[in-house]
N, C-alpha and C positions, 0 to 999 in steps of 0.2 A: 233263708238269709242269702245264700249263695245266688239263688235265682233272682232275688231282689237286687243284689249287687250287680248281677249280669245284666238285668233289665236297665238299671240306671246307667251302666257303662254303655250299653247299646244306644240308649237315648242320647247320651253325651256325644257319642260318635256321630249320630245322625244330625245333631245340632251343629257340630263342627263342620260336617259336610255341607249343610245348608248355608252356613256362613261363607264357606269357601266359594261355593257356586255363586252366591249373591255378590261376593267381592269381585269374582271374575267378570260377572255381567256388568258391574259398575265400571270395572277397569276397562272392559271392551268399549262401553259407551264413552268413557273418558278418553280412551284412545281414539275413538271416532271423532269426538269433539276436537281433540288435539290435532288430528289430521286435518279436519275441516278448518280449524283456526290457522294451522300452518299454511294451508292452501290460500286462505285469505291474506295471511301475512305475506306469503310469497307474491300474491297478486298486488298487495299494497306495496311491497318492495319493488315490484316491476313498475308500478305506477310512479313511485317515488323516483326510481332510476330514470324514467322517461322525462320527468320534470327537471332532473338535473342535467347539466351539460354532458353530452355524450363524449366518448373518447376518440371519435373519428377525427382524422386529420384532413383538413380541407386545404387544397392547394390553390393558390392565387398567383396569377402571372401579372406583373406590372410592366407595361411596355411603353417605350418612349424613343423618339428618333434623335435623341441628344446623346452626346458622348460622355464617357466616364470622366468625372472630375468637375462637371458643370454643377451649378447649384441645384438644379432639378434632380440630377443623378445622386448627389450627396444626400439630398433630402429624401429621395426614394429609398436609399439605404437605411436612413433613419426610420422611415415608415416601416420597412421590413423588420428592423430590430424591435421597434415598439410593438408591432402587431404580434410577432411571434412570442415575445416575452409576456405580453399581457394576456395572451390566450393560452399560456402554458404549453405552447407547442402545438395547439390544435389548429392553428393557422400556419401553413408553410408557404412563405412568400418567395417567389423567384423573380429576379429582375432581368429585363431584356432591353438593354440600352442599344443605341445606334441602329434602331430599326430592325433588330434581330428577328422579330416576329413578322416582318413585312411592312408594307406601307400603312400609314395611318388609316387610309380609306379601307384597305382590306381588313385590318384588325377590327375597325368599328363595325363594318358590315357583318363580320363573323360573330360579333356579340349577340346578334339577333337569333343565333342558333343555340345560345346558352353557353358559349365558351367562357371559361373561368379567367377572364382577362380584364384588367383595368388599363385604360389607355390615356395618355396625356393628350389634351386638346386645348383649344382656346376659342374665344368668341368668333374669330374669323372662320375657323373650321366649322364650328357648331351652327353657323348660319345656314349651312346646307340642310340642317335638320329642323332647326327653329330659327327662322330668318332674323328676328329682332335681336337675338343674342350676339349677332355680328357687330352691333354697335359698340360692344365692350372692347373691341380691337380697333376702334376708329381713330383717325389721326387727331391729335390734340384735343381729345375728348376731356381729359383731366390734366391738371397741372401737378397733382400729387397722388401717389398711389393710394393714399388713405381715402381719397374721394372715390377711387375705383372700388375699393373694398366696401365703402358705404353703399354704393349701388348694388353690390353683390349681396349685401345684407338686407336689401329692401323687399317690400311686397312685390314690386314689379319683377324682380329677379325670381322670386318664388313662383310667380305665375308662369314665367318662361320655363322653369324647371318642370312644372306640371305638364306643359306641352311636350317637353323632352320625354317625360314618363310615358305619355300617350303614344310616343313613337317607339317605345320598347327599351328606353335607356334610363339609367339612373345617374344622377350627379353624386359621385362618392365624396369628392373633395373639391371645393371651388376657389378657396382663397390662398393660392400660392402666387406670390409675386414672381412673374417670369422675367421682368426687367423692362427698362426703357430702351427702345430700339434706335439705333444710329446707323450711319452709312460707312461701309468699308469699300474703298474703290482704288483704282489704279491712278486716279487723279483727284485733286481736292474738290470738294463740293461745299462752297461757302453760301451759295444762294440758288434758288430754283433754276436760274438761267444756266448754271453750270451742269444741269442734268439734261439740257436739250440734246436729244439724240443719243444720250448715253444708254447703253444696254445694261439694264439693272435687273437682277434676279429678284422676284417677289413671290410670295406664296400664291398658289393658284386659287384665288378667290376674288369675287367681284370688288370687294371693298379695297383691298390693297392694289389691285390692278387699276381701278379708277383713280385712287389717290395719287399714284405715281404717274399716271398719265397727266393729271392736272398739274403735277410738278414739272412736267416736260420730258420725263424719261421715256425711253423705248423699253417697255416692260417685257421681261422674259420669265414667265412662270416656270419654276422648277422645284422638284422635291429638295429639301434641305441637304440631303446627303450627296446631291449632285453638284452643289455649289463650288466646292473646292476644285474638282476637275474642270468645271466650266470656266472658272477664272484662269486656271492654268492654261487651258486651250484657247483663251481669249474669246470664248463664246459669249461671255458677259464681261462687263468692265467694273461692275460693282454689285454689292448685295447689301442687305440691311438685316439687323438682328440685335438683340441685347449684347452688350460689350463682352460679357464672359462667354457667351455662346460663340461669338466671333473668334475669340482667343482660343477657346478649347477646340474649335474646328480648324485652327491653324490658318485661317484666312490671311492673317498678317504676313504669312510667308510669301504670298503671291499678290497682295495688294497693300500698298504702303501708306495709304491716306485714310485716317479715321476721322470722319466728319460728324460732329456732335449735333445732329439734326433733332434728336429727341422727339421724333414724330409720333411715336405710339408708346404709351405705358400700358403694359399688358399683364394680365393674370393668366395663369395656367389652370385649366379645369380638367379634373380626372373623371372619366365616365366609365361605366360598365353596363352590361346588358341587364335589364331588369329581371330577366329569367334567372340569371346566375345569382344575383343578389338575393332574390326571393328564395333560392335554394339553400341559403346559409341559415344556420340557427340564429335566432334573434340576437343572442349575446355576441356572436362572432361578427355579425353584420354591424352591430353597434361599435365593436372594437375597431373594425376597419375604418369606420367613419370618424371616430374620435381620434385615433392615431394618425389618420390622414390629415386632420385639422392641425394636430400638433406638429407633424412634419411640414405642413404648409407654413407655420410660423417660423420654423427653422430655415426653410427655403428663403422666405422673405428676408430674414436677417443676413443670410449668406449673400444675397443679391446686394443689399444695402451696404454691407461691409466690404464687398469684394470689387465693386466697379472701379473705384479710384485706384486701388492697388493694381488692378488689371491694366488700367491705362498706363501706369508707370512701367509695367512689364513690356507693354507694346512699344512704348517710347524707347526702352532699352534695346529693343529688337529692330530699331530703325524706322518705326512708324511715326509719321508726322500727324499730329492731332490738330484738327481745324475746329474752331468755335464758329459753327455755322449761324447764319441769321435765321433763328427759329421763327421770329415774327413774320418774316417774308414767306417762309414755308407754310406757316399757318394761314396766311392770307391766300396762298395759292390753292389750298385745299378746302377753303371755307364752305364751298357749295357741295362737297362730296356727299354729305348726308341726304341731300335732296336728289341726288342722281343715282341712288341705289333703289331700283323699283321694288326690291324685296322688303324694304323697310316700311313699317307702319308710318302713316303721315304724322308728323310732329314728334318723331321718336327722339331726335337730338334734344329738342326742348324739354321733353319729358325727363330725360336723364339729367339735364342741367337743373331742373326743378328738384329732383331727388337730392342732388349734391348740395343745393342751396338750403335745404331744410335743416 
């Protein structure tokens, strides 16, 4: 009986040991599966994290040769606020007004090396890269800024932007009203004959030079930041720009006649290097574009709201405002579009067709 009890006890112990060993083996396999599953989970987690926006902060420089307080500057500050807020801080936008990063030409050339900068331009500048874009800064091209925006929204404009892309640039934001340009001078300019022999600063591009030559002026191309000292030193007698740009550059301190020639209604176009824009995550790229468009709407409203108020400020500072004969100036420059060899044949008529649609 004792032997039998001992045998049964031994058998029970052996069964228990077998169960323990079996459980351990299963546990090991389970542990291996768990480890493998954990590794896949980790891989899946990494894949998921790659699909989500990363936490890297991307710095963007916004450069312009305009002074603090102008509509473009105020709207650039709004662009900065919107972009940083909407990206939850993943975009860090730094503003460089008053040409702090250098001349427009230098900044635009550096874009081709991948620099993280967006620069303000306009059609007259961009014609150096894509010639037909220059027409957007042509004299008396439109009578209303909304017609200019209609052209910017057209298929023709999209085609020009593709040519800009081919040269290594990207149009980040195109519809910012820069303003209607007028004359500030040391004497009144009521009609084209008043410009005969007058030394007038103009942007250094073929379209503005030719237009003011047709008006009768002795043109002096200069960077904008050199206009104030040039007027002070009497190197030039007049300049032209949107009203709020004239005022914020303090030109009314040294030239006391504002002549409302209204010769160009201009939009600002912000460009960047394609290499830089392609380096941004898709969501941040889209945020920059969307917030740029919103800031453009803000800039447009600032220009529309501020011009008349600025004229009153200038009057209070001793400026005489002249209502120039705009029809006479328009007649003087009517052939300018045919005298720019860089333009495609029939370009002016093409733009007028788009406006008429």
